[in-house]
N, C-alpha and C positions, 0 to 999 in steps of 0.2 A: 357345375357344369353347363356349357353355353351350347345351346341347341337352335339350328337354323331351320325356320320352318318356313317351306316353299307352297303357297297356299294363294289361286287367286281369288276364290271366294271369301269374300268379306264376312261372312257371318260364321262360316266354319274358322277361317285364320283367327277371328277375335275371339271365338269360344275356345279352341285349343291353345291360344295365346295365353290367355287368363287363367285357365285350368294350371298350365304347366307351371306359370310363374307362381300359383299358389303353394306347387307341389315344391318349389325352391330350386327350379332352374332358371338360367338366364335365356330368354327367348327373344330373337331376333326375327322379324319376319318380311320376307320378300313375295313380291305377287306376280314376278315374269320370269320365265328362264334365262334371260340376257345377264339380270340383274343377280340371279342364285350363283349363274358361272363367274361372273366378275368376281363376288364374294368368296367363292369356295377356292377362286385362283389366288386371292391374294390377303388370306384372314383364316384364322383358327377355329374353328366349331369342333365339339366333341360328337353330335350327332347331327344328322340330317334327316327332316322329315320332310318327303318331297311327294309331290300332287304329280301328276302326268300330264295330263291336260293345260298346258302353261301358254299364255299370249309369248312372242318373242320367242322362245324356244323351249321345245318340246321336253318335258321332265326326263324322259328316256333320255332323249340326246344330252341334256344334263349330267346324268348318271356315265353315260359311256365317255363324256368327255373328263369327268372326274376320274375314273379309275383308269383311261390311257395317260393321265398326269401320274400315276400312280400313289394317288390320294386315296388311301385306305380308311378315311372317315367314315364310320358304321350309316349306312343311310336304310331308313324304312320308308318302303314306298306305301303312300297313303293317297287311294286314289277308287275311282267308280266304276273303273276297269275291272269287271269281276269274271271275265272269262277264263279258264284254266289257262288257254296259250297268251293271255296277258300277264300272266302269274308268272308264266315260264320265262317269256320273254323278258320281265321282270327283273328274275331271279338270275339269270343267266346272262345279264348287261350287268350282275355286279351288288344288285340290290341285297343285303342281311337279313330283308323281312319285308311283310307284303301284306298291307293291312286295307281292307276293301270298304268302302263308305256305303251306309252310316256305320258308325263304330261307336264303342262306349269307350269315354274317355279313359276310365279307370284300365281298360284293356290297352290301351295305347302308353300309358303311363307304365304300364306292368313291361312291355314289349321296350320300349325305352331304357327302363332298368337293364332288360336282358341284354340288349344291344350293347350298350356304357360298357356292362360287364364283360362282355366277351373280347370287346376293343382293348379293355385293361389286362385279359388275360386271367380273370378272376371269374370263377365258374361258381363260385357260393354266394351268395347273400349276403354271410356275415364274414368279416375283416377285423382282424386282430393283430396289433402290435403293443407292444410295452405295457399291457396293462388295459389297454383300449380298445373296446370291441364296438364295431359299427355295424348297424344294422340296414343294408342300403335298400330294403325294399321298404321297410317303416320311416327311415332316417333317424331311428334309435340310435343315441351315444351313452358307453356305459364307461366308467373308471372304475376298477377292480368292482366290478359286479354292482355299483351303485349307477342308477341314472343321472347323466349330465344333461342339461337344459344350454343347447347353443342356439344362437340366432340362426337364421336360415343363411347368412353369408360365413357366420362361421362355421356352420356346419360344410358348406360350399369346400370352403378351404380345406377342412381336414378330409374331405371325401377324395380331392382332387390327388392330396399327398401320400394318401393311404392305400390306393390304388395303385399306385406308383412307389412302393417302396424303396429308399434309396435312391432314386431319381432325384435331382435338384431341378426345380421349377424355377424359373427367372420371376422377376417382379411382374414384369409384362405378361408372362403366361400366367400368372395367378389373378390379374385383373382380369383378363379374358375371359376367367370362370367365373369371377364376382360380378361382372357389369357385362350390359350389351350395349347398344347404340344409345347415345342418350343419357347413359350415366355418368353423373358426374363423379369422376375419379381424382382425389387429392392426392399430392404426392408422396404422404406418408400411409395412405389407405391400407396397403398390403402390411403395413408394420404394425398398424394399429391391430388389427385382425388376428395377427399370427400372436401379439402380446397377450388377445383377449383369449386367445385359447390355450396358451402356455399358461395363464393364471389357471383355467379350469381342469387343464389335463396333464399338467404339471411342465415345469421349466425346461425340461430336457427332451418333451415330446418332439416338437419341432425343432430341428437344428439350422442353423444359418452359415452359408459359405459364403463369406465376405466380398462383395463384388458381384457374386454369380445368383444366389439365391436361396431357398428353403425346400426342406425336405424332411421326410420321417422315416428314421432309420429302418431298414429290415430287420425283420424277428431275428433277434441272437447278434446283432450289428451295434457295437458300442457306439 
């Protein structure tokens, strides 16, 4: 999953980015509102962590412009503004959640997982399909009850497809979820990870639509 971190404080930004990358997320970090608005207008991200007091363009304006474009990407406002009125304005402007600084990184991770599940229409932390069980909270994967060890990018691929069963994701869409800015993407990167996942979870687990992309069948779908 790809997260856009919008934070102008270098210490906070570096700490959050490092932590979330260790959690297995692809994290891109921008430090002003103008650049955040440009990225959100032109690129796909799965979640936005948005500070409000930003140079260039206030975070609240970034949020309003997102929603005016009908951009439903989940947004967690992460800010030092702790007045109830500020929280109400943020939520009314379209934020999905509101976290006040200073915050615990584990709580931020839990809120991120919750926002991503809601965006995918997934209420539970457990996803199951075709004998594969994924725990979104612990990032553990099992096949027919037996634990399976996946690399961070193999897991990201499985999570992206299982959160959208039956939906075909193109190679470009999957690359967005596996790599951030500066990540070196080879022409056959997605195919390499698909092959690795099929080897561990079964040859029929991930299906290919030639020239279009990949999908995991819905439960009961052949």
